[in-house]
N, C-alpha and C positions, 0 to 999 in steps of 0.2 A: 720399129715400134718400141722395143725395149730402151734403145738409145735415147729416144725422145722422152721416155719416162724418167731416165736418170738425169737428163738436162733440166726437166721440169722440176724434179725433187731437189736438185741443186739450187735452182732458182728460188724455190719456196724457202729452203733453209737460209740463203743469203738474205732474203728479205726479212725473214723472222729475226735474224741476228742483227739487222741494222737498227740502230736506235732511232725510235720515231719522233723523239724530243729534238727540237732544233737547237743548234749550237747558238748560245747567246752569251754575251759578255759586255761589261763596260770597259771602254778603252780611253786612255788619255795618251797623248803624244806630244813631244817636244823635238823639233828637229831644227838643225842649223839652216838658216835661210840665207846667209851671206857667208862667204869664205873667200879665201885667195887660193890659187893653185899652189899646192905644196903645204897648204895650211890644214889645220885639224877641223873636221866636221863630226857632228854627233846626231845620232837617232836614238831617242829613249821612248819606249813604249811600255805603258803599264796596262795589263789586262787582268781583269777579275771576272772569272768565269761564273756566270749565273745559270749555266745549263749543264748538260751531261759532260763527262769528261770529252776532252779534245784530244784525239790522237794526233801527234806530230803537228802541233800548231804551226801554220805557216804564215809568216809576214810576207804576203804575196804581191808583187808589183803588176799593176794592171796597165802600165804604160811603157813605152819603149824605152824611157829613161829609168834605169834600174840603179838604185843607189850603190849596190855592191860592185858594179861595173865602172861607175864614176868616180869612185873612191878606192884607194889602197886600204882595205879594212885591216886595221891594226888590233882591234878587239871586237869580237862578235858576241861577247858575253857568253851566254850558254847557248847560243845558236850557231848553227852551221849553214853555209851557203848551199843551196840546193838549185843549181843554175837551170836544170831541166824544168823545175816547177816555177822558175822566176822568183824565188823566195828564200827567205832565211827560215830554216827549219828549226824551231825552238823547243822541240821535244813535246812530251805529253804534258797537257794542263788538267789536273784533276778537277772534277766538280767542286765548286765553292772556293777554289784556290786562286791566289792572286800572284802574279809575277812581273817583275820589271826586266825589261831587256834593254841593255844599255850597249849601243853598237857605236864604235868610233872608227874614223878613218882619216886619210889624207886626200883632200880633193885632187883629182889629176889634171884637169884642164879647164880653162876659162870658158864661161858660157852660162846660160840660163836653162835650167833643167826643171821638168814638170814631173812631180811624183804622184802617183795615185795608188794607194796601198790598201788591201783589204785582207782581213784574216780568213783562213780556211784550214780545214784538216788536209794534211798531204798524204791521207790514206784514202784510197778509193772507197766510196764514189765522191770524194773531194768536196763535202759540203762546205758552204761559207758560213762564217759566224755572222749573226744579225742579218741574215738573208731575208729579202722582201721580194714580192712579185716583180718589182722594178729594179731589182738587183741587190746586192749586198752593200752594207754600209761601207765606206771607205774614207780614208784620211787623205786629203789632198794638200799639197804644198808646193812652192817654187824655192829653188836654191839658185842663187846667182853666184858664180865662183868668178872673181876677178883675177886678171893676170898678176904675176908677181910685180911688184913696184920696181 
């Protein structure tokens, strides 16, 4: 009985500490849509936080094609790859802050790749940015990587 009360109290504290305001932001993206194997590609995302602070903002890939796996990342800007979360972890983004994440790499192999990227906090309970009943807003693009001439 005492153990159940401790667990219940911990749950209440966790819920009380969790921000009730949803994560929201305006997002603009520019990404290479054509490249050559061995050639440079780029992903640039500007995020302006219009909600509460977002701890460990994750640029999270929602498809099997993950940009960081299909490119040798040469510059991850202020982000680090978090392969377990399928994301670039770009650190904390304060309320009202704006940041531009410029990521560059070299395309590895020819092919056509489809990317779907959503923003979310990489801290449990992993809330998405601009989340809706039918899912979080996502950026979608294709990249065609041609063989070396």
